[in-house]
N, C-alpha and C positions, 0 to 999 in steps of 0.2 A: 219776721219783718221788723226791722229796726228803724226807728224814726228819730231824728234829731230835731229838737225844738229850738228855733232861733228867735232873736228879738227879746232876750231876757236880760237886758241891761240893768234894770232895777233889781232883779233877783240876784244878779252877779255882784252888785254892790253890797247887798245884804249878806251874801256868802263871805265876802271879804271882811265884813264887820263881825260876823259870827266867828270865823277863824277855825272852829273845831270841825274837822271833816266828818267825824263820826256822827255828831249831832246833825250835820247837814244831810248825811246819807239817811239817817232815821227820818228826817223831815221829808226827804225825797221819796222814801218808801211809803210813808203815810199818804203823801200827795198822789203817788202812782196808784195806790189802791183805790183812792177816791175817784180818780180819773177812769180806771179800768172797770169800776162798777157800772159806768155807762155802757160799756161793751157787754158786761155780764147781763144787764137788764135787757138789752137788745137781743142777745143770744137766747135768753130764756123765752122771750116773745117768739122768736123764730122757731125754737124747738117745740113750743106749744103747738105751733101750726102744723108740724110734721109728726108729732107724737100720735101713736095709735090710741084712740079713745078707749078701746076695749082691753088694752093691756094694763096690768098693774104696775109695770115699770114706766117711769116718767123721766125722760132724759133731762127735761128742763129743771127738775128738782136737784139734779146732780151737777149742775154748772156752778163752778166756783172760781174765785180769784185767789191766786197763790203767788207768793214771792218766789222768784228764781234765785239760784245761787250765783253769786258774783264774787270776784276777787277784788280786793282793794276798796277804796272809798269813791272811786270815780264813776262806777256803773251801778245802775239799778235795773232790775228785771222784774216785771210783773206779768203773770200769765193768766189767761182766762181759758179754762178747759173743763172737761167732763171727768168726774170721778169714774174710774174703770177704763178698760181698754182691751186691746187684743190680748188673747191668752197665750199665744204661741209665737215664737220667733218665725219670721217669714223664711221661706226656702230660697234664700239668696246666696250668691257666691260668698259674700263676706261671712254670713252666718254658717254656711257649710264649712268654710275654712276654719272658723273658730269653734266648730263642733257644737253649734247652738241650734241649728235648723230643726224645727219640730219640737224642741224642748219648751216646756212651760216656764213662765216666769211670773214673779209676783206683780200683781196689779192692785189698784185700789178698788177693783170691781168686787162688790159684795152685796148680798141681800140686805145688809144692815145700812147701806147708804140710803139717804132720804128718798131717792127715786127708785130704789131697788137696784138690781144688777144690770146696768145698762152698758155692758161691754160692747154691744153692737153699734154704738154711736158712730164709730169710725166708718162703718159701711154707709150710713146715712150721709155723713159729711163728705167722704171721698169717693163713694161708689165702690163697686166691685166689678168683676168680670161679667156678671149677669144683671146688675142693677145700676141705674144711673145715679150720679151724685145728686143729693138734695142738701146743699150746704146751709148751715145755720150759724156756724161760728165765724167763718171768714167774712160774710157780708156784715155781720154785727160790728166788726172792726172797720171794714172798708167804708161803710156808710156813716160812721161816727168819728172818723179820725180827727176832723177839725174840732168837734166838741170835746174829744178826749184831750187834745193838746191845749185847748183853752181852759179846761177844768184843771189840768195839771199845773198850768202856769198860775192860775188863781189860787189853787190849794197850796202849792209850794211856797208862794209868796206869803200866804197866811201862816203856814207852818213855821217859816223862817222868822216871821214877826213874833210868834209865840216864843221861839227859842231865844231870840234877842232880848225879849222882855224879861226872860229869866236871868239874864246876866247881871 
């Protein structure tokens, strides 16, 4: 889900003053991380609600914020997710065509993660054929989108001020 933030006239003026796209992107990454920490906190609270109290694995401990890969200086991607995931490729037409169906692939799922091996988090978030979905990540973003945008705007402006002060 991609969102564009509008009304950043003051920030755009600072960007023109800074002039260096790399420094601007670094500032945007730092601001994005600060903004997405709001979603991370909400997702952790939601995951605590659905976590099994008797299980040693804790989904909420494995929720992290991670920068996504982008090309160029114009885009920034920040993700909130759970370490670990499905262990096998799904039996879909595309995976059968690529000869991947049923094969295992590398995940971040590990007993060494802070919350243990929570590879099953996807079944909680999206449901399965036999279980209803009990989402905790999607509502964390949907319920906090305005706060995330406001925090990004505030943090990005502050980060640009720091970069301009270094000039």
